[in-house]
N, C-alpha and C positions, 0 to 999 in steps of 0.2 A: 863132937857136941849136941845135946839132946835139943834139938830145936824144938820139939813139942814140948818141953818144960818152959824154953825161953817163951814160946809162944804163950802160953797158960799166965806165964809171968806179966808178960803185956796185958792180955785179956783181965787180969786181976787188978791194973792199974800201976803196975811197977815197971819203970822205965828200965831198959839195957843200959849198960856201961860201954866204955870205949874198947875194953878188952872183949866182949862180947861181941860188938859190931867187927872187930878186926876179924873174930873166927867166923862170922858169918860170910863176910867178904873172901876169905880164903878158899882156895879151890877144895880145899878138906871137907869143906859143907858142900853136899850135892847140891846143884842148882834146882832140880826137879822138888827134891825133897824143902828147899827154901821156898820156891813159888808156892808150894800147897801150903805153906805156913803162913805165907804172906797173903795170899787170898782168904786164908781162915781170919786172918787180922782185919782185912779190907771189910768184909762181911760184917762182922762184928762191930766196929765204929764206924761204917758206911751205909751198911745195907747193901741192897742191890742197885742202887741208882747212881748213873754216871753223869758228871756236871762238864758241857761244853761250853765253851767261848768261841768268839769268833774277834779279831782283829782289824781295824782302819791302821794303815801306814798314813799318818796324817801329814806327815812331813818327812821326805827323804832323801837321804843322803846329804853330802859335805858337812859330815860330823866330824868335829877337830880332835876327838878323841882316837888312839891308835891301838883300838882294840884287834888284836892281830886276826881273829875270827871274824870281823864285821863287816860285810860288802859295803855299810855305808860311810866307813871311815873315808876322811879326806886324803888320810895319808897313803894309801894303795890304790891301786887301778881297776878296782871290780867294775864291769859293766852292769850298771846299777843306774835305774831311774832318777832323777833329782828332780826336786820340785818343793816350795817353800809350801807353809800350813795352809792347809784346806780353809776355805770359808765356813760359815755356819750351815749353810745350805747344803753344801758337799758333804759335810762330816754326817749331817742328818739324813741326806739321801745316800749315803754308804751305809749307813748303819742300818737302812730300811731294807735295803736289798742286798746286803751279803750274809745278813744272818739268817739261818735257816729255825724253823720254828723250834728246834730242839735246843737253840743255845739260850744258857742263862744269863752269862754277860757280853756284853761288848766291848772291847779294849779301844780307847784311842791313844795312839803310840806315836811319837815324835822323835825324829834323830837330834841329836846334838846334846850338850851337858845338861840343858836346863831350858826352860820356856823364857824366849828372849826379852820379852819386854811386857807391860801391863796390858797392850793393847792385845798381844798373842793369849795370855790369860784371860781376858773378857772374851775373847773369842771361842776360847775352848767352854769356859763356863756357860757361857749361853748355848752353844750345843750340846753340852750334857745335860743342863736344864729342858730343852727343846726334846731331845730323846727320850729323857726319863718319865717326860710327861705323857707321850704320845706313842710310846712305842713299849713292847712288854717286855723288854730286857732291864737287866741291871747295866749301869754304865761303869767300867773302871779306866783307868788312864795308867799309861807308862810316859811319864814327861820329864825324866831325868832327875836332877837335883830339885831338891825342895826344902823351902822354908816353913817353919811352922806358919807364917803369914799365909801363904799360898796354899799352904794344907785345909787351912779352915775354910778360904774361900772356897776351893776344889768342894769340900764335904758342904758348904752351904750352898753350891750350886745343884748339888745333888748326887757328886760321886759317890759311889758306895765301897769301891777297894783301889788300891794303890799299887802297882806292880813295879817292884825296883830289883833286878837281879842282884845279887853278889857274885855270880858266876862260878865261884870256885873258893877255896881257901886263901885265907889273908896271907898265907906263907907263898902260895904260887900264883897270886894275882898279878904281881908286878911284871912276870913271864907273859901274862895275857894283854896286858894294858899298863904301860908305864906314864901315862899322862893324865892320870885320876888317881885319887887317893880312897884306899878301902873305908880308911874311916869316915869319910864323907859319904860313902854309900849309907854306913849303917847309922849317921845322921839323919839322912833323908828319912829311911825306915822308922827311927824314931820321932821325927817330925808328924811322918801320917799317922802313925800309932797313935801319938798324942790327941791329934785331931779328931780323932774316932774314927779313922778310915780304917778298914779291912784290911789286910796285908797280902800281896801276893809276892813271894820270891823264892827264887831258886838258883838252878845255875846251869852252866854247859858242862857235858862231859865227852870224852873223847879228844881235848886239846892239848894232849901231853902230860893230865895231872897224874898222879898215882892215888891208890884204893887209901892212902893215909890222908889226901887232900878231898877225897869223898868223904870220908868218914868226919873229915873236921867240918867242912862246908856241912852235912848234917847235925852235928852238935851245935853249931853257930844258929842254925834255922830253928833248931828246938829251942834254946835259949831266946831267942827273937819271937817266938810264938806265931808265925804267919796263919793265915787261915787257908792259905792255897800254896803250894809248892811247886812252880813248874820244873820240869826234867826237860831242858833241851838235846841234843846230840849232835855234833859237830857235823855239819855238811860242808865240806872243805868246798869254798869259793875259790876259782881262778883270778888271780890277782892280789890275794891275800897273802900274808907270809904264811898260814897253815894250808894252804893249797895244796901241797904232797901228802898231806898225812892221811894215812889209811883210816877208812871208817872202824869203828867197833864191832868187834864181831856181836852178831845178835845175842848171845847167852851171856856175855859182859854184860851189854846194855840192858837185860831183863834182871841181871844179878843185882845193878845199881838200881833200878826201881823197885826190887824187891827189899835191898838194905834201906832204903829209904822209908818204905813201910813199918819197917821194924823200929827204926828209930824216931819216926813221925808217925806213929800209929793210927793216931785220931784226925789227922790232916787230911785234904782233899790234895791227892798227888795228881798232878795233869803231864799228860806226854807231849810234849809241843813239837818245834822245830826239830827238823830231822829225822823224823822217826819211820817216814817211809823208805828213807835213803839207808837205815842201819838197821831195822828190824824187818824191812822187806816183806815176806809172806808170812814173817811171824808177828805180825801186828797184834792180834788179838790177843797173842800171849802177854800184852803189858797189862789187861787188867788180870789175868790170871797170878801175874808177878805182883799186884798189889795196886797199881793204878785204878783210878776211879774217876779220871778226867782227860780230856784233851781238847786241843784247837780244832775248830771244825773250818774248813775251808783253805783258803792261802793263807802265807806266813808276810814278814815283812817285805823280804825280797825274792822270796821261793815259792812255787808253786806246790799247794798240798795237794791229797787225796781229794775227790768231789764229795762233797756232804753225804750225798745218797748213798755211796758205798761205806763210810764209817757208820752211818745210822744202819743200814743193813747189817753191819758186822756186829754191832751192838745188840741189834735184835737178835741177832741168830744165837749169841751166848745168853741169851734171855735176862739181858741187863735192861735197866729204865732208864729215859730220859726225860727232859722237860715235854711238854706239849704246849707251847705257848700258842696264842692266836695272833694274828696280825694286827698292827697298831692302824692308826690313819695312814693314808698315804706321804710319801715322802715330801711332795710339794706343800703339804700344810704344815709343815716343821718351821718352813721358811720366818726369818724373823722372829724367833723364840729367845 
């Protein structure tokens, strides 16, 4: 396969097809040639800037869904902290303290199928408004299932982006989660888009899916047209059904990132959960493979790298990132 010709095709604005994607995913395509080309595509569409975000685990544990990779599911026996939805003050304080100056977005994330009631939604909306007014970050959220009415309320409160992962292909999804309908995920994404929210939508890899599933997910995402595509790698959690799965080899993980850059050339591709576990010493290669974003700091239930390490890595690569200035003190967000 002539990777250079396919790269020129993408830069000229012509998308690749599924056959081309399958050949790029195949071992017949040299991984280093693939990454070189993916990096060229990244530079053309995204320039030299990296987008960072940080997340707040705003409600943890006791989720009724049976996602086999998730430590927060009430179906499994993972050792995870559980607590109810944080207050407005707690959310504001967390936003002000967890997010380094390099962060573009701070995400409010809750466990469970959806926001449980209007009181919870009010709390989240008040926190969004306060953070958005007083801190130099955009606010995004991952709150599960979303109706059109709730999507519009969140937008009016100041939310800029909604995160809702498809996780994998529609074919493979029932093997990861039997308690939730894939079509409902698509409905939530549609509701968020209709409300004028930016979309953040991706998946998890190394959970038993094959390359056909990975390609199918990427093409589904291309149709949905999200702004940001998070790529997570399974980090098996003791007490969950996938606890004994072996991590993906680093070069396979890098091929996934590169493949997604080819299929989604103009999107922000963020490497998120599991990158430390899977990529190890090769983490800096994720940008050479086509990524232009990452989560800084800790994840929902696992510890990430120190932000200073990631920022030093990016600086050493000659990449750029946001340089926000601090907003007001966390205490002054109270009552927003």
